[in-house]
N, C-alpha and C positions, 0 to 999 in steps of 0.2 A: 549329436553323438560326441562322446568325450574322446580326447586323444591322450596320449601318455603324459604330455606336458601338463595338461589340465589336471589329470589324475594325480600326478606327483604334487602339484601345488595344493590340491584339495586334501590330499593325505596329510600334508604338513599340519593342517588345521586340527587334526584329530590325534596328533602325536603327543602323548603325555608319558614321559619317562625321564629318568635322571640324565642330566647333561645333554638334553635334546638340542640338536643343531650345533653341537660342538665336536663333531667328528666321532660321536659315540656309535660307531659301526658294530661294536660287540653286541649291544642290545638288539640291534636290528638283525644281525646274523643269527643270534640265538632264537629270536622270534621266528625267523624264516625256517630254521631247522625244526623248531617245534611244530609249526603249522604243517610243514611237509610231512612230518611224522604222523600228524592227525589224518592227513589224506591217506597215507599208507595203511593206517589202522582201519579206516573205513573200507578200503579196497580189500584188505585181508579178510575182514568180516564178510564182505560180499562173496569171497571165494569160499570161506568156511560155511556160511549160513545159507547162501543162495546159489551155489554152484557157479559162481563167477558172474551171475546176472546182476546188473545194476538196476535196482528198483527205482521208481520215480521218487520215492522218499529219500533213498540213499543218494540219488543224483542231486537232489536239492541240498542235502548236507554237504556233498562234495563241492557243489557250486559255492557255497558259503566259505568253505575252507580254502578253495582256490582264490577267492576274493581276499582272504586274509593273507595268503602267500603273496598276492599282488601288492597288498598294502606294505608288507614287510620289505618286499623288493624295492618298492618306491622309496621307502624310508631309508633303506640301506644306500640306495643311490644318492639320496639327499645327504646323508652323513659322510659319504665318500666324495661329495662334490661332483657327482655325475648326473647327467641328464637322462632320465628314463627313456625318453623318446630316442635319444642318440644310441643308447644301449640296445634298444629294440631294433632300430634300423641297422645298426652295425652288425647285429647278430644275423639278420636276414641276408645281408651282403656276404658275410662270412660263409653262411650255409650254402648260398647260391654258388659261390666260388668253389666250395668243396664238391657240390653236385656236378658242376661243369667239369671239374678236374677228376671226377670219378673217385673222390676221396671222402664220401660221406661215412663210409664204414672204416673201422680201424681205430687206432689210438693216437693220442697226441693233440695238443692244443694248436700246433702250427702245421697241421696237415694241408 
């Protein structure tokens, strides 16, 4: 089984874009936004064409797009000098604290 550290390292081997590895977070951020948009388009079409049902074919397409989102997330972490494993673990800690404090709902980054 792969962990986020391994994934981030392996993602680097397939990263081909201008100024790769030089803090080019803009490219990664735009790619992340684009792939997220593709997921939203597929979900929108499921609502429009299939009454909100996710067919096995559409699920396979969504899985591939989610993989692309993960790649861009890992790439953005690399460009920002962050460790994807740490980002994932810190997010779970933050959410657990919000749940314990009854603050999962609401607004604000520092709830």
